[in-house]
C-alpha positions in Angstrom: 161.6 113.7 -29.1 163.4 116.0 -26.4 165.1 118.3 -28.8 161.2 118.9 -30.5 159.9 119.2 -27.1 162.4 121.9 -26.2 162.2 123.5 -30.0 158.7 123.8 -29.3 159.0 125.3 -25.8 161.2 128.0 -27.3 159.0 128.6 -30.0 155.8 127.7 -29.5 154.1 128.9 -32.9 156.0 126.2 -34.4 159.5 127.8 -35.9 157.4 130.8 -37.8 159.1 132.8 -35.4 162.5 131.6 -36.0 162.1 131.5 -39.8 160.8 135.3 -39.8 163.7 136.2 -37.8 166.3 134.2 -40.3 164.9 136.2 -43.3 165.8 139.8 -41.7 168.8 138.9 -40.7 170.3 137.1 -44.1 170.8 140.1 -45.7 172.9 141.5 -43.0 174.9 138.5 -42.7 175.3 138.4 -46.3 176.6 142.0 -46.8 179.0 141.1 -43.5 180.3 138.7 -45.4 181.0 140.5 -48.8 182.6 143.4 -46.3 185.0 140.7 -44.6 186.2 139.4 -48.7 189.2 141.2 -50.1 188.0 140.6 -54.0 184.2 141.0 -53.1 183.6 137.2 -53.0 181.6 136.1 -50.0 183.2 134.6 -47.5 182.3 131.6 -45.6 181.5 132.1 -41.7 183.1 129.8 -39.5 181.2 127.7 -37.5 179.8 129.1 -34.3 181.7 127.7 -30.7 178.8 125.3 -29.7 178.6 123.7 -33.2 182.6 123.1 -33.1 182.9 119.5 -31.6 185.9 119.2 -28.7 185.9 115.6 -29.2 189.7 114.9 -30.8 189.5 111.1 -30.7 187.6 108.4 -29.3 188.7 104.9 -29.1 187.6 101.3 -27.7 190.2 99.0 -26.0 189.7 95.3 -25.6 192.7 93.5 -23.9 194.6 96.4 -24.4 194.2 96.7 -28.4 192.6 99.3 -30.0 189.4 98.4 -31.7 189.3 99.1 -35.2 186.7 101.5 -37.0 185.1 105.0 -36.0 183.5 105.0 -32.7 180.8 107.5 -31.2 181.8 107.7 -27.4 177.7 106.3 -26.2 178.2 103.2 -28.4 181.9 102.9 -27.7 180.9 102.8 -23.8 177.9 100.3 -24.2 180.3 97.9 -26.0 183.2 98.3 -23.4 180.5 97.5 -20.7 179.4 94.4 -22.4 183.3 93.1 -22.9 185.5 91.6 -20.4 188.8 94.0 -19.8 187.9 97.1 -22.2 187.6 100.5 -21.9 187.0 103.5 -23.7 189.5 106.1 -23.9 187.9 109.6 -24.9 190.2 112.4 -25.8 189.0 116.2 -25.2 190.2 119.2 -26.5 188.9 122.5 -24.8 185.2 121.2 -25.3 182.0 123.6 -24.4 179.9 123.2 -21.5 176.9 121.9 -23.3 179.1 119.5 -25.2 180.6 118.5 -21.9 177.1 118.4 -20.1 176.2 115.4 -22.8 179.4 113.4 -22.0 178.3 114.1 -18.6 175.0 112.3 -19.0 176.3 109.7 -21.0 179.3 108.7 -18.7 177.8 109.7 -14.9 180.0 113.0 -14.4 179.6 114.7 -11.7 178.6 118.3 -12.6 181.2 120.1 -10.1 183.9 118.3 -12.2 182.6 119.1 -15.2 182.5 122.8 -14.3 186.2 122.5 -13.5 187.2 120.6 -16.5 185.3 123.1 -18.7 186.6 126.5 -16.7 190.3 124.8 -16.6 191.1 127.3 -13.8 191.8 124.6 -11.0 195.2 123.4 -8.8 196.5 119.7 -9.3 194.4 117.7 -7.6 192.6 114.4 -7.3 188.8 114.6 -6.2 186.3 111.1 -5.7 182.8 111.2 -7.3 181.0 108.1 -6.3 183.1 105.6 -8.6 184.8 108.2 -10.4 187.9 110.1 -10.0 189.0 113.1 -11.3 192.6 114.1 -11.7 193.7 117.6 -12.6 197.2 118.1 -13.9 198.9 121.4 -14.6 201.2 121.0 -18.0 203.6 123.2 -18.7 206.8 123.7 -21.4 209.7 125.9 -22.2 209.1 128.5 -25.0 212.5 129.3 -27.2 213.3 132.7 -27.2 216.6 134.1 -28.5 217.5 136.5 -25.6 215.6 136.6 -22.6 214.2 140.1 -22.4 211.7 142.3 -19.8 208.9 140.7 -21.3 209.6 137.3 -22.5 207.6 134.2 -22.0 210.0 131.2 -20.8 207.3 128.8 -19.8 203.6 128.5 -21.2 201.3 126.7 -19.1 198.0 124.6 -19.5 195.9 122.0 -17.8 195.0 118.4 -18.4 191.8 117.0 -16.5 191.2 112.9 -16.5 187.9 111.5 -15.6 188.8 107.6 -14.7 186.1 105.7 -14.3 184.7 101.8 -14.7 185.4 101.3 -18.5 186.4 104.5 -19.6 189.0 107.3 -19.1 188.4 110.7 -20.2 190.9 113.4 -21.1 190.3 116.8 -21.2 193.4 119.3 -22.4 193.5 122.8 -22.7 196.3 124.8 -24.2 198.9 123.4 -26.4 201.6 122.8 -23.7 201.0 119.1 -23.7 199.8 117.2 -26.4 198.5 114.1 -25.5 198.9 112.0 -29.2 202.2 111.0 -28.3 200.8 109.6 -25.5 198.5 107.6 -27.2 200.8 106.1 -29.8 203.0 105.0 -26.7 200.7 103.2 -25.0 199.0 101.8 -28.2 202.1 100.0 -28.7 202.3 98.6 -24.9 199.8 95.9 -24.8 200.5 94.9 -21.3 200.3 98.1 -20.1 196.9 99.0 -21.7 195.9 96.0 -20.4 195.8 97.4 -17.0 192.9 99.3 -17.8 192.2 103.5 -17.9 194.8 103.8 -15.1 197.2 102.9 -17.5 196.5 105.9 -19.1 196.3 108.3 -16.0 199.7 107.0 -15.6 200.7 107.2 -18.9 199.3 111.3 -19.2 200.9 112.2 -15.7 204.4 110.8 -17.0 204.3 112.6 -19.6 203.1 115.6 -18.1 206.5 115.2 -15.4 208.8 114.5 -18.5 207.9 118.1 -20.0 208.6 119.4 -16.1 212.0 117.8 -16.6 212.9 119.6 -19.7 211.4 123.2 -18.9 214.0 123.2 -15.5 216.6 122.2 -17.9 216.2 124.7 -20.1 215.4 127.3 -17.3 218.8 126.2 -16.1 220.6 127.4 -19.2 218.6 130.8 -18.4 219.8 131.0 -14.9 223.5 130.4 -16.2 223.0 133.2 -19.0 221.8 135.6 -16.7 224.5 135.0 -13.7 227.2 135.1 -16.0 225.8 138.9 -17.1 225.0 139.7 -13.6 228.6 139.5 -12.9 230.5 140.0 -15.9 232.8 143.0 -15.4 230.5 145.4 -18.4 227.4 144.4 -16.6 224.0 146.5 -18.1 221.1 146.7 -16.0 219.3 143.3 -15.9 217.5 143.9 -13.1 214.0 144.0 -15.3 215.2 140.2 -17.1 216.2 139.0 -13.6 212.4 140.0 -12.2 210.8 138.2 -15.4 212.5 135.4 -15.3 211.6 135.0 -11.8 208.0 135.7 -12.6 208.3 132.7 -15.1 209.8 130.5 -12.5 207.0 131.2 -10.1 204.3 130.4 -12.4 206.5 127.1 -13.0 206.7 126.6 -9.0 203.1 126.8 -8.8 202.3 124.5 -11.8 204.6 121.7 -10.3 204.5 122.0 -6.5 200.6 121.1 -5.8 201.1 117.6 -7.8 203.1 116.4 -4.7 199.9 115.7 -2.8 197.6 114.0 -5.7 200.7 111.6 -6.7 201.2 110.5 -3.0 197.7 109.7 -2.9 197.5 107.7 -6.3 200.8 105.5 -4.6 199.1 105.2 -0.9 199.1 101.3 -0.2 195.2 102.2 1.0 194.1 103.5 -2.9 192.3 100.4 -4.1 191.2 101.9 -7.1 194.5 101.8 -8.7 195.8 98.6 -9.4 198.8 97.6 -7.7 201.4 97.6 -10.8 199.9 101.1 -11.8 200.9 102.1 -8.1 204.6 101.1 -8.9 204.6 103.2 -12.2 203.1 106.6 -9.9 206.2 105.9 -7.8 208.6 106.6 -10.6 206.6 109.7 -11.6 206.6 110.6 -7.7 210.2 110.3 -7.8 210.7 112.5 -11.1 208.3 115.1 -9.4 210.2 115.3 -6.6 213.6 116.0 -8.7 211.7 118.6 -10.3 210.3 120.7 -7.3 214.1 120.2 -5.3 215.6 121.8 -8.5 212.9 124.8 -9.0 213.1 125.9 -5.2 217.0 125.7 -5.7 216.5 127.8 -9.1 214.3 130.3 -7.2 216.7 130.9 -4.3 219.3 131.3 -6.9 217.8 133.9 -8.6 216.7 135.6 -5.5 220.6 135.6 -4.8 221.3 137.0 -8.2 218.6 139.5 -7.8 219.8 140.7 -4.5 223.3 140.3 -6.0 222.5 143.1 -8.6 220.3 145.0 -6.5 223.6 145.3 -4.2 225.9 146.2 -7.4 223.5 149.0 -8.8 223.5 150.6 -4.8 227.7 150.2 -5.1 227.3 152.2 -8.4 225.0 154.5 -7.5 227.5 155.0 -4.1 230.2 155.5 -6.4 228.6 157.9 -8.2 227.7 159.7 -5.6 231.5 160.0 -4.2 232.8 161.1 -7.7 229.9 164.0 -7.2 230.8 164.8 -3.9 234.4 165.3 -4.9 234.1 167.4 -7.6 231.6 169.7 -5.9 234.6 169.8 -2.8 237.3 171.0 -5.5 233.9 173.4 -6.9 233.6 174.9 -3.7 237.4 176.0 -3.2 237.0 178.0 -6.2 233.5 179.6 -5.1 234.9 180.4 -2.0 237.5 182.5 -3.0 235.7 184.4 -5.7 233.0 184.9 -3.0 235.4 186.5 -0.5 237.1 188.3 -3.5 233.9 189.4 -4.7 232.6 190.8 -1.8 234.0 194.4 -3.2 235.2 196.2 0.3 237.5 198.7 0.3 240.3 197.4 2.6 240.9 193.5 1.3 244.3 192.6 2.1 246.1 192.4 -1.6 243.6 194.0 -3.3 246.0 196.8 -4.5 249.2 194.4 -5.2 249.7 193.8 -8.9 250.9 189.8 -8.0 247.4 189.3 -6.2 245.5 188.0 -9.1 247.8 185.5 -10.1 248.4 184.7 -7.0 245.1 183.7 -5.8 244.7 181.4 -9.0 247.5 179.8 -8.4 246.2 179.4 -4.8 243.0 177.8 -6.1 245.0 175.6 -8.6 246.7 174.6 -5.6 244.3 173.7 -3.2 242.5 171.7 -6.3 245.5 169.9 -7.5 245.6 168.6 -3.3 242.0 167.8 -3.0 242.2 165.8 -6.4 245.2 163.7 -5.3 243.8 163.3 -2.0 240.2 162.0 -3.3 241.9 159.8 -6.2 244.1 158.1 -3.5 241.0 157.3 -1.2 239.1 155.9 -4.8 236.7 158.7 -4.7 237.7 159.5 -8.5 
């Protein structure tokens, strides 16, 4: 009835205006489909964005066991609240604001958290809205590449948001840096952990995200070793752009992992009564792994700064060497220029101008001085 009322408000004439609009636009859509077809056959239009569902999976768990059947999320939540030790795990992938608003009405989610979940531009954080905890995680994965270039993508990032409440957990995923289907499959094989309720899901997702961090730092270390070897090799080429690109990717990864330390400290605190004691132990293990990642990222950042400074120093030294060579050859050429300039002044009374051996003597003098200067510059490493 509410939908009908909204429709009546939008179309006061009972839908005749909408029907007239569709009648006018139908030929245009048909022609557009014909033009987009390669063989003249009409091409089916993709459904509008607002009609695509962001729901990936909706499951009801009772005593750690997934209940059979396909569940609609309102029905699953109502059933979970009637049962003992039951909860709903609703998985979403890049939902629209309209769809998220409908889910928020059913599960009692705060509008600010819903807006954050749709925009996906948040730092890692943990917020509490009434009885619902809102956990934001930034995901990351290593992007394979044959060779590091000035525009290589090294780390791909995304986000996962978790709404943890009484009898439900909602996961909202943005990007493909961390898929949650393997997490759900592993959890469903671990009934003892699933009996801990929605916070068990929060732990498993966080653990998966941090495990991907560990994979990223291990792979980035390989890139760092390669860059370091190239920079300090005898035939090192210009690697400044590649080093700077790797540093940019590392800074982005650092912004992903470092802010997560504070939410994990809150989750592992003894005064946090929302998280079961057993799950807090698991979160402490995740916190240890995250600390290792942060330490490695900081170390890699310092190492990369050192490599960049070393490369810039090498470039400066090479430029200085080139300038010394240019200056040395210029000094040798100056001898010839000076003597030729003196004897080219066309004065009547110049020494040795009338002597038949004057010309070869001056050339020999030029060559002698040039040879002495060349040997001197070679001895001092300028040439």
